[in-house]
C-alpha positions in Angstrom: 2.4 -19.0 -9.1 0.5 -20.3 -6.1 -1.4 -18.0 -3.7 0.6 -19.4 -0.8 4.0 -18.5 -2.3 6.2 -16.0 -0.6 5.8 -13.6 -3.5 2.1 -13.2 -2.7 1.9 -13.5 1.1 3.3 -11.2 3.8 4.9 -12.9 6.7 4.7 -11.6 10.3 6.6 -12.5 13.4 7.7 -16.1 13.4 6.5 -16.5 9.8 2.8 -16.0 10.6 0.7 -15.2 7.5 -0.6 -11.7 7.6 -2.5 -11.1 4.3 -2.0 -11.7 0.6 0.0 -8.9 -1.1 -2.5 -6.8 -3.0 -1.6 -3.6 -4.8 -3.3 -0.6 -3.2 -3.9 3.0 -4.1 -4.6 6.2 -2.1 -5.7 9.6 -3.2 -4.1 12.3 -1.1 -6.6 14.0 1.2 -4.8 17.4 1.5 -6.8 20.3 0.0 -5.7 21.0 -3.6 -3.5 17.9 -3.9 -4.3 15.4 -6.6 -1.5 13.0 -5.9 -2.5 9.4 -6.3 -0.1 6.9 -4.6 0.1 3.3 -5.7 2.1 0.6 -3.9 2.4 -3.2 -4.2 1.0 -3.8 -0.7 -0.5 -2.2 2.3 2.8 -1.7 4.2 4.5 -0.1 1.2 1.5 2.2 0.7 1.5 3.4 4.3 5.2 4.2 4.0 4.8 6.0 0.7 1.8 8.0 1.8 3.5 9.1 5.1 6.6 10.1 3.1 4.5 12.1 0.6 2.5 13.9 3.3 5.6 14.8 5.3 7.6 16.0 2.2 4.9 17.8 0.3 2.6 19.0 3.1 4.8 19.2 6.2 2.2 17.1 7.9 1.3 13.4 8.7 -1.4 10.9 8.1 -2.4 8.1 10.5 -1.9 4.5 9.3 -5.6 3.7 10.0 -6.7 6.6 7.8 -4.4 5.5 5.0 -5.7 1.9 5.1 -9.4 2.9 5.4 -9.2 5.4 2.6 -7.1 3.2 0.2 -8.6 0.9 -2.4 -7.3 -2.2 -4.2 -5.8 -1.6 -7.6 -8.1 -3.1 -10.2 -6.6 -5.4 -12.8 -5.8 -9.0 -13.5 -2.5 -9.1 -11.7 -2.7 -6.8 -8.7 -0.7 -8.7 -6.2 2.3 -6.5 -6.1 4.7 -8.5 -8.1 8.2 -7.0 -8.6 8.9 -5.8 -12.1 12.4 -7.5 -12.1 
């Protein structure tokens, strides 16, 4: 599949290209928590991390911190393809 396909590229307002979809991972920063959250793209990661921190730690994490502390998932196919 081409890099420019909708499966690999996020679209912003008016269809503007934002960034390729790349799977990302985040290690929870809360003391004593070893939760590692993996998501197919940055937006999904932010949502999943914020949900985890709210549900498990009754707290919150800033989007900028989540993005800065996350890393790309290593592997041949890490562009967040759906399993179905």
